[in-house]
C-alpha positions as CSV (number, residue, x, y, z in Angstrom):
1,X,42.8,-30.9,-14.6
2,X,41.9,-27.6,-16.1
3,X,40.5,-24.7,-14.2
4,X,38.9,-21.8,-15.9
5,X,39.6,-18.3,-14.7
6,X,36.3,-17.9,-12.8
7,X,36.7,-21.2,-10.9
8,X,40.3,-20.3,-10.0
9,X,39.2,-16.9,-8.7
10,X,36.4,-18.5,-6.7
11,X,38.8,-21.0,-5.1
12,X,41.4,-18.4,-4.3
13,X,38.7,-16.2,-2.7
14,X,37.7,-19.2,-0.5
15,X,41.3,-19.8,0.5
16,X,41.9,-16.2,1.3
17,X,38.7,-16.2,3.5
18,X,40.0,-19.2,5.3
19,X,43.4,-17.5,5.9
20,X,41.5,-14.4,7.3
21,X,39.6,-16.6,9.7
22,X,42.8,-18.3,10.9
23,X,44.5,-14.9,11.3
24,X,41.6,-13.6,13.5
25,X,41.7,-16.7,15.6
26,X,45.5,-16.4,16.1
27,X,45.1,-12.7,17.1
28,X,42.5,-13.7,19.8
29,X,44.9,-16.3,21.2
30,X,47.8,-13.8,21.3
31,X,45.7,-11.2,23.1
32,X,44.6,-13.6,25.7
33,X,47.1,-13.4,28.5
34,X,47.2,-15.5,31.6
35,X,46.4,-13.3,34.6
36,X,46.5,-13.8,38.3
37,X,45.3,-11.1,40.7
38,X,45.4,-8.6,37.8
39,X,49.0,-9.4,36.9
40,X,50.3,-11.0,33.8
41,X,51.8,-14.5,34.3
42,X,54.8,-15.8,32.4
43,X,55.5,-19.5,31.9
44,X,58.9,-21.2,31.9
45,X,59.5,-20.7,28.2
46,X,58.7,-17.0,28.5
47,X,61.1,-16.5,31.4
48,X,63.9,-18.5,29.7
49,X,63.6,-16.3,26.6
50,X,63.3,-13.1,28.5
51,X,66.3,-13.7,30.7
52,X,68.3,-15.6,28.1
53,X,68.8,-18.5,30.4
54,X,68.4,-22.3,30.3
55,X,65.7,-24.4,31.9
56,X,68.2,-25.7,34.4
57,X,69.2,-22.2,35.5
58,X,65.6,-21.3,35.9
59,X,65.1,-24.4,38.0
60,X,68.1,-23.3,40.2
61,X,66.5,-19.8,40.7
62,X,63.3,-21.5,41.8
63,X,65.0,-24.0,44.1
64,X,67.0,-21.3,45.8
65,X,63.8,-19.2,46.1
66,X,65.3,-16.3,44.3
67,X,62.4,-16.3,41.9
68,X,58.9,-16.9,43.3
69,X,56.6,-19.0,41.3
70,X,53.1,-20.4,41.3
71,X,52.0,-23.9,40.1
72,X,48.6,-24.0,38.5
73,X,47.4,-27.3,37.1
74,X,50.9,-28.8,37.2
75,X,52.3,-25.8,35.2
76,X,54.7,-23.2,36.6
77,X,54.0,-19.5,36.3
78,X,55.7,-16.4,37.4
79,X,54.0,-13.1,38.3
80,X,55.2,-10.1,36.3
81,X,56.0,-8.1,39.5
82,X,58.1,-11.0,40.8
83,X,60.1,-11.2,37.6
84,X,60.7,-7.4,37.6
85,X,61.9,-7.6,41.3
86,X,64.2,-10.5,40.4
87,X,65.7,-8.7,37.5
88,X,66.3,-5.6,39.6
89,X,68.0,-7.4,42.5
90,X,69.9,-9.8,40.2
91,X,71.4,-7.1,38.1
92,X,72.2,-4.9,41.1
93,X,74.2,-7.8,42.5
94,X,76.0,-8.2,39.2
95,X,76.8,-4.5,39.1
96,X,78.2,-4.6,42.6
97,X,80.4,-7.7,41.7
98,X,81.8,-5.8,38.7
99,X,82.6,-2.8,40.8
100,X,84.3,-4.9,43.4
101,X,86.3,-6.7,40.7
102,X,87.4,-3.4,39.1
103,X,88.4,-2.0,42.5
104,X,90.4,-5.1,43.4
105,X,92.2,-5.1,40.0
106,X,93.0,-1.4,40.4
107,X,94.9,-2.0,43.7
């Protein structure tokens, strides 16, 4: 099959227009955040990536009620403020444990 230059340019322009439409649609999806009471909601995958933990560890945090969550249509979400609070308290405990360990080793 042979395409002349004009046909090729027309097809490439149509393809590029289609890419532009797809790009705009993806941008809209990325800008649409899940919100609850004016706060951003994170799902399980977001939290696992943010905290660099496994799904099982996340389940343990939920079960021990260390990390509050909301179930909406059988999907688990976490409020941004709850995640920030969890991070602050969790890392404070880790810092205290390190200090205690260093003090015990120094004796």
